C-alpha positions in Angstrom: -36.2 -13.6 20.6 -36.9 -14.4 17.1 -37.9 -17.9 17.9 -40.3 -16.8 20.9 -37.9 -17.9 23.5 -37.8 -15.8 26.7 -34.5 -13.9 26.9 -32.1 -13.3 29.6 -29.3 -10.9 28.9 -26.8 -8.6 30.4 -27.0 -4.9 31.3 -24.1 -4.2 29.3 -24.7 -3.1 25.8 -27.8 -5.0 25.2 -30.6 -3.1 26.7 -31.0 -1.1 23.6 -31.1 -4.2 21.6 -33.9 -6.0 23.6 -36.0 -3.0 24.8 -38.4 -4.5 27.4 -38.5 -7.9 25.9 -35.8 -9.7 28.1 -34.9 -9.9 31.7 -31.8 -7.9 32.3 -29.0 -9.0 34.8 -25.6 -8.1 35.8 -23.2 -10.2 33.9 -20.8 -10.0 36.8 -23.1 -11.1 39.4 -24.0 -14.8 39.6 -26.8 -14.2 42.0 -28.3 -11.8 39.5 -28.1 -14.1 36.8 -29.6 -16.8 38.7 -32.4 -14.7 39.9 -33.1 -13.8 36.5 -33.2 -17.2 35.4 -35.4 -18.4 38.3 -37.9 -15.4 37.2 -38.1 -16.8 33.9 -38.5 -20.5 34.8 -41.0 -19.9 37.6 -43.1 -16.8 36.4 -45.5 -18.0 33.7 -47.1 -14.8 32.8 -43.6 -13.3 32.4 -42.5 -16.2 30.2 -45.7 -15.5 28.2 -45.2 -11.6 27.9 -41.3 -12.2 27.0 -42.4 -14.5 24.0 -44.7 -11.9 22.6 -42.5 -8.9 23.2 -39.5 -10.7 22.0 -41.2 -11.7 18.7 -42.4 -8.0 18.4 -38.9 -6.9 18.9 -37.2 -9.0 16.7 -39.2 -8.3 13.8 -38.0 -4.5 14.0 -34.7 -5.9 12.9 -34.0 -6.9 9.2 -30.8 -8.3 7.8 -31.2 -6.7 4.5 -31.6 -3.3 6.2 -28.7 -3.8 8.4 -26.3 -4.9 5.5 -27.5 -1.9 3.6 -26.8 0.5 6.5 -23.3 -1.1 7.2 -22.3 -1.1 3.6 -23.2 2.7 3.4 -21.2 3.5 6.6 -18.2 1.6 5.4 -18.3 3.0 2.1 -18.3 6.6 3.6 -15.5 5.8 5.9 -13.4 4.5 3.0 -13.7 7.8 1.3 
């Protein structure tokens, strides 16, 4: 997403991460994966929308913020 690449991902734990910026598929269903890939490859407006939404969504995540939050949680758990 951070590179502007349309994303296809599974419906497991990733919907919370990608929001509406990806095509979601059942990771255990080959037909679902194939259909999702086909949508991205053949639907130009969808591809364009996913590029824009993906860049916006990826911008919400910051490694420094994540590292600080992780450090806080780990230090609290160690007490």
